[in-house]
N, C-alpha and C positions, 0 to 999 in steps of 0.2 A: 504494501499499498505506501510505504515511505518513498518507491519508485514514482509511483504512479502521479504524487503530489509534488513534487519534482519539477514532471512532466507537466504539469498544467502549469507553474507558476515559474516555469520558464519562459524568457526575455523574450522568444522569437514567438510564442505561442502568446503572448498578452499584444506583443506588436500587431499577429498579427488579427486579435481579434478585432483591436481598436486599429487597424485600418481597416477592415471590410466594416466596421460599422460608421466609419468617417465616411466612405468608399457609398456604402449605400443611399446616406442621405448625399452623397455628391449627387451623387446618379438619380434621384428628388429634383437636386436641383438645380441641372442638367437640365429634364424634362421637363419644366415647369421655363425652362428658359426657350426651350425648342419652341414651344407654344404660344410662349407668351410673343415672342422677338424672330424665329426662324421659320416659320411656318407664315406670319404677316411678311415675311422677306421674300418665301415661294412664290408669295403670293401678287410683291410686288413686281417683281422679272418676270413669273408668269402668269401672270392674268388670273391665274386659279390657283388658291393654297393645298387644297385636298385633294390626290390625284389617285381614292381611292378609287373611287367605282371605274376608272380606266379597267376593262376587263378585252380578254379577244378567245374565240370559240375556236376545238377542231373536236370536229365530229361528234359532238354534242358533251363536250366536258369546256368547264368552262376556267377561263387561269386571270386571277383576279391580281393582275400585275402593278396597279396602279398599289397596293398595299407598301411593295419593294418599291418603287418609284419617289413615296413622298419621304418612307426611310431612310434611304438615301442620298436625299439631297437634303432631307433632318440630319442625318450624319455626316456631311460632307462639311456645311456648314457652321455644325455648331462643332467639330472638327479643328476646323479653320478659325473659329473665333477663339475655343481652346486656345491652343496654341499661339495665337498670337497674342491675347490679352493673359493669359495663365502660366503658362509653360516658357515664352522668349522673356520677358520679364522679369520672372523667377531663375532663371538661367544666367541673366546679367546679373540681377543681385546678388548670387552664389559665389559668380566668376569674382565679383566686385568684393567680397567678405574673406575669399579665397587668396588674393592679391595681397592682403594684408599679412596672410599668415607667412611665420618664418619657413622656408622648408627642410623637410625634415630625412626624405626618400630623395632617389634619384636612381636615374637607370642602370643596370651591370653591362660594359659595354658589350660584355661576349651574348646573354642571353636577355635583356631585356626589360628583366626584370628587377621591378623597385626593391632596392633595397637602402637601410640606414645609408646616413652620410659618414658619417666613421668608421665604417663596416670594414676593413680592409680584405676579408675575400667574401663572394658572392654565395649566400647560402644555398641557392637554387643547382648551379653550377658548380661551385668550388672554383671558381677562375680567382685569381689576384687581381685585387681593384687599386690602381691613385688614389691618392689622395686629388689629384686635379680630374678626374673622370665622373 
């Protein structure tokens, strides 16, 4: 039972649970954003915000491809908005924050693995590393 308890309170499992809850809340936010802003954008450019009624028929079988078209357009526009309004600014912010930190690792000249700056030998390929490498 002790091993099971350790498994449950391990950092990775707790982090995963928190990420799942935050992800679910974010999914709801993105869905509402798409319904409030993306669908009207589709209507602005396409003249019709909802393509779910589009179908075609082959041998008495109806294929409702309109659901897919609406979802695909919504996904593409939402992905672009999330990238340009969330991912890109966060990447630039993290890059700016990392510039101020002192570097603690560098690449091994032989195997290109990250090793501590003070290391004299690579822990991965055991190559000797000079101070200027």
